[in-house]
N, C-alpha and C positions, 0 to 999 in steps of 0.2 A: 775139371768137373765132369766133362763128358766121358772121360776114361772111367771115372768112378761109376757113372750111370751105366756104362757098358758092363762093368764088373758085376754090379748087382743084377742087371738084366740077364747076364750069363748064368747066374745062380738061380734063376727062376723067380726072382723078386719082381713084383710089379713096380715099375718106375715111372714117375711123371715129373715134370719140371716146368720152370719158367725161364725164358730168355727174352732179351729186349727186342730182338727181331729175328726173322727167319734167315738162316744161312745154309750153305751147302752141307755143313756139318749137322745142323739141327734137322735138316731133311733126311740125312742118313740115319740119325737116331730115330726119327719117326718111322722110317722104313724097317727099322729093327724092332719096332713094337713099343718104343718109349713115347709116351704122350707128352707133348710140349705145347704150351700156350704162350702168347706174345703180348698179352695185355695185363697190366698190373691191376688185378681185379680178384677179390677174394671169392667172388661167385664162381670163378673158373677153377679154383683149386680143390683137390680132394680133401674131404674132412675126416677121412678114416685112416690116415697114414700112421705108420708106427714110428718113423724117424724122418726128421727134416734136416737136410744138409745144405749149407750155404757157403759161399765164398766171400772174401772181403770186398769183392767188386759190388756186392749187393749192399746198399746203404741200410743203416739201422732203422731208417724211417720207412722202408719199403712196406707197403700195406700188407702184403702176404706174409712177410717175416714177422711183422708186428702181430698179426692175427695168430699165428702159430705160437708165438711166445706168450701172448696174453691168455691163450687158452691151454697153456701148460703142456704143449706137445714136447716131445724130446727133440731139441734143436742143437745141432752140433756143427762146428766148422769143418770144412772139407779136410783140413790138415789133421784134425783129430781122428776122423774116420779112416783116412788113409793110413795113419799110424797104427790104428787098432787092427785093421785087417791084414797088415803085413808084419805085425809084431812077432809072429812065430816063424816067419820064413827067413831064408838066407837072402839078405837084401843088398843089392848093388845100387847105391844112391849117388846121383850125380848132381852137384851143386856148383853155382858160379854165376857171376854177373852176366856172362855171355858164353855161348858154346855148349851149354848144358843140354839143350834140346837135341842137337845133332849127335852129341856123344852118347846120350842116353839111348837114342834110337839106334845108333851104330852098334852099341853093345848088345842091345836086345836082338837086333838083326843077326849078329854073328852067332849068338846063342841059339836062335831059332833055326838059322840056315845050317848050322853044324849039327843039329839034332841034340845039342846039350839041353836045351829047353829052359823056358822061364815064363813067368807072367811079366807083362810089360804095362807100366803106367807112364805114358809119355805126355809131354807138353805140346807136341805137334803131331801131325798126321804123317805116318810113315808112307813114303811113296811106294815102297815094295808091297805093302799089305793094305793100304788105303784105310788105316785105322790108327787110333792112338792107344788102343788097348788090345791085348790078347792074353789068353790063359794057356797054361801048359799042363798037360796031364802027366808029364814025365817026372818032374821033381818040384819041390816047394822052394823055388827060387823066384825072386821078384827084382826086376830092373825098374827103378823109380826115378823120375825127374824130381829133384829136391828143390822146391821153390823157396827162395830166401825172403820173398815178400811177406811181411807180417810175421817173420820168424817161423814160418810154417815148417821149414826143414828140420827144426829142432824137435819135432814130434816123431821123427823117424828113428829106426834102430838099424844102422848100417853095419853090415859085415865087411863091405868094401865101400869106402867113401871116395869120391873123386871131387877135387876142388879145381875148377878150371880157371877162375879169375876172381879177384876180390875188388874190382874197380867200384868206385862210389856209384851207388844207385839207390833208389827208394829212400832218399834222405827225408822224405815226409814221414817215414816210419822210424828210421834210425837216428836222424838228427845229424850225425857226423860220419865220416868215412871210418873213423876209428871204431865206432860202435858197430858198424857193419862188419868190419874185420873181426871184432870180438865174437860176433855171432858165428862166423865161419870157423874160428878157432874152437868154439864150443861144439859146432857140428863135427869137426874132426875128432874131438875128444869122445864122441859118442860111438866111435867104431868099437865093435866088440873085441874082447881079447882074442888074439890069433888072427884077427882080420887084417885088412890092408888099407892104408891111406895113400892114394895116388894123387899127387898134386903137380900142377904145372910148375916147371922150374922158373925161379926168379920172382915168385910172388912176394909181395911185401909181408914182413913178419914171418918169414919162412921158419925161423927157429922156433917160434911159438907154435906153429903148425906141427913141426916135428915133435916138440915136447908134448903136444896133445895126444899123439899116438906114435910110439917109437918105430913100429913096423911100417915103413913107408917107402914109396918109390917116387921118383921125379920124372916127368916127361917133358919133351920140348919139340918144337918144330925141327930145329937143327943144332941146338947147343950140345956139344959133346960132353959137357959137364953133367948133363942129365943122365938118368939110368936108361931111358928109352928115348930115341930121337930118330928122325929120318935123315937119309943121306943119298947121294947119287940120284938126285931128282931130275927128271926130264919131262918135257911136254911132247906128247905124240898124238897127233890128230885130235887136239882139244882135250885129251885126258892126261893124267899124271902117271908116271912110273917112278918108283922109288924103292930103296932098301930101308930096312929098319935095324938099328942097333939096339938089342935088348940085353941089358946087363953084360955088355962086351961080346955078345953073340950077334953076328950079322945074319939077318934073315932077308934073303934076296927076292927081288921080282914081285913087288906088290903093284897092282894096278888100281887106280881110282878114277871113276868116270863121272864124278860130280865136280863142279867148278869151285875155284877158290883155294888159294894156298893154305888158308886157315883150316880147310877141310883135311889137308894132309896131317896137320897137327891133331885135329879131332880123330882122325884114323889112328894115329900113333897111340892116343889115350885108350881107344877101344881095343887095339891090338894088345896093349899092356895088360888090360883086364883079362882078355881071352887067354893070354899066355899064362897069367897067374892061376887061371882055372884049369890049366893043362889041356886046353883044347888043341887038337892036332894042327900044326902049322899050315898044312895044305888046305885044311878046311877053313882056317882063318883067311888065307889068301883068296880062296874062292868067294867067301862071303864079302870081303872088302871089294872085290872086283864086281860083284853083282849088286852092291849097295846103291840104291837109287836116291838116297837122301831123304829129306823131310820136305813136305809141301810147304811152300813159302820160305824155304831156306835155299838161296841160290837156285831157284827153280826156273828152268827155261820155259817160259810161257809161249814163246814163239822162237823158233830157230830154223832159218832157212837161208838161202843165198842172198836174200835182200835185207833181212831184218833179224836182229837178236833182241828179244824182250825178256828181261830177267825180273822175277818177283822175289823179294826177300823181306822177312819180318824185322830186319835191322831197325832198332829204335834207341840204341845207345851209341855214343860217339865211337867207342872202340869197335863196335860191330860195323859201323859205317866205314871206318878205316880198313878193317879186314875185308869187307865186301868189295870196296873200290879197288884195293890192292889186288884182290883175287881176279876181278874183271880185267885189270890191266895186265895181269900175267898171261891172260889167254887171248886178249883182243887188242888191236892197235887202233881201232876206229875211234872217232870222236864219241865221247861218253856223255850222254844226257842222263842226269839223275833227277828223278821226281821223288821228293821226300815229304811225307806227312808227319810232322812232329807228334809225339804221343805223350799226353799229359802236360798240363800247364806247369806243374812242379818240376818235372824233368827238364822241360824247355828252359825254365828259369835257372835251374841249377847248373845246366851244362851248355848254355848258349855259346860260350866261347869255344868249347870243345867241338860242338856240332859244326860251327862255322869253319874251324880248321880242317875238319874231316871233309866237309863238302867242297872246300876249296880245291881238293884234289881231282874233282871232276872237270870236264870241259864246259858243261852247261848245267845249271841247277834251277829247277822249278820247285818252289815250296808251295804246299797246300796249307790251308788253315789248320790250326792245331786240332787234333782229335782228343776230346776231353776225357773219354772213358768215364771213370767214376768221379771226376773232379768238377768243381764249379770254376768259372773263369776267375783269373787273377788280374788285378789292375796292372796295366802296362805290359802284360805278357801275351804276345802274339807271335806269329811267325816272323814278323819284322824284326824281332829281337835277334834272331839268327841272321837274317838277311843283312842287317846293318853292320854286323860284325865280320861278314865275309869280305875277302879281298878280291875274289873272282869278279870279273866284270859282267860275264854272261849269267845273270841271275835275275829272278823275278818271283813274285807271288801271284798265283792264279787260283781261281775257283775251279771246281771240277768241270764245269761247263766250258770255261775258257781253255782249260787244259786240252779237252778233246778237240776243240777247234785248232789249237796250236799244233797238236799231233797231226791233224789233217793237213795243215798248211806246211809244216816243216819236215815231215816224213823222216824222223831220225832212224838211222841204221842200227845204232846200239843204244838201248835205253834200259835203265834199271828203276823199278818202282819199289820204294823202300818205306817201311813203316809198319807199326803194330795195330793200326786202327782199321778203318774200312777202305783203305786205298786199293785193296785187292779187288773191290767191286768195279774198279775202272778197267781191269785187265781185259775183260771180254770185249767191251766196245773199242778199246785201244787196239787189241789184236785184229778186230774186224776192219778197223780203219787202215792199219798197216798192210794187211793182206790184200786190200782192195787197191793199193797204190800201184 
C-alpha cells in the first residue's frame, strides 16, 4: 500500500492515510509529504477525497472504511488500483508463496542499475534505494510484486510472469492447496501473447503451468534440467561466487554479497529476466554484485567480530528452511533462532512444518503469535509449535523476558524471524550485544 501511496504522491496527488501504529516506513512517508494518522477516528480523516483505497488487512467494520462506504465515496481495493495504473505498461509480475519480494526487487534493481529503466512496485524496502517504489522516465515498464493473498495478483496484466513457489499458504482464503495452485495457473494464463512465463523448475502441476502459457523458461538453484541454473558455486569472505547456465550458454563470474543460498536461486531468476530483455551481460553482473537485498530479508542488523544478528521476514515454513540453511552455509557458530509466528490461521495450518524447520536450529525461542488481521483461535498459541518440536533447547518467552535472556546468554549468532513486529526488538537487542 505504501508503494501505491508513493506512486500517487509522485504524480502530484494529495495523499493521506491511516495505519495502526507509527513505524519507520510511515515516518518516511510523512517526510515525503503524505499525511498519516494512527487512530481509528472519522474526525481525523479528510472528507473531500476523490478515491479511497484499502487493503484486505483493514476489516470491513473499520469505522473510517464504513464512513466512506456509507457516504458513497469511490472505494477500491489496492489490487484493483494497481491493476488499473499498470494496465497499459509492459509488466514484469513476480508471484509465489515465498521469494517474490527479493526477486521483484532484484529485477527492478538490475533494470535501474543497467539504465534499462522501470517503475517498481515492491513488497519490501530495497536496501539499495531505501524505498519500495520508484518511477522511471525512460520507458513504460513496471516491475510488480504480485500478491496472491485474496487473489489480488489476478488483477494484473503481465508481459512477463515469474512463479517462484506454489506452497500452501493463505488457506483462510483458498481453503485447499489445490485452489491456491489453480490461482497460480490462472495467473500464468494471463501472460500476454509473445510474453514469457518464468517458473521455478519442479513446481507441482508444472504441465498445467506450461499449458497456461507455452512460451516459458524454467529456473533452478542447481538442477541442470532447468533452462537457467547456477553452477561452480563457492563462498569467498562471506560472499558467493558462481556461474550461470542460460539456455546452454555459460555466463561466468557472478558475485553476490547477500547471504543465503536461496538468494543465489533468486539471483538466477532475476538474471533470466534480464537476459530475456537483452540487457548486456556485464551490466547484469555489475548489478548483481552491487545488489544489497531487501530490508528484513537476510539483513545483517549487526555483524562484527563478536556478534552476528540477522533480521528476516520469514513467516512460512519453507522460508524458515531456506533461511536456516543459508545461515548454515556461511557460519558454523551455534545458531539461536527467535521466531514470532504470524497469524493464528497460518500457525494452525503449518504447526508441524514450522516445528520441523525450527528443529534445524541449535536453540529456538518462540514469541507469542502476532495476530495481524485475525482474532484469536481456541487452542492456537505458540505452544502448538513448541510441543511438536524435537529440539531440546526451546522455550516461549515474552518480549521483556527475551531481552533479559539476550543480556544473560550473549548469543554470538542469532536470527530474528517473523512478519509481525519482532523487528521492533532489534534496536534494543543490538544495543545489548554491542555492550557485551
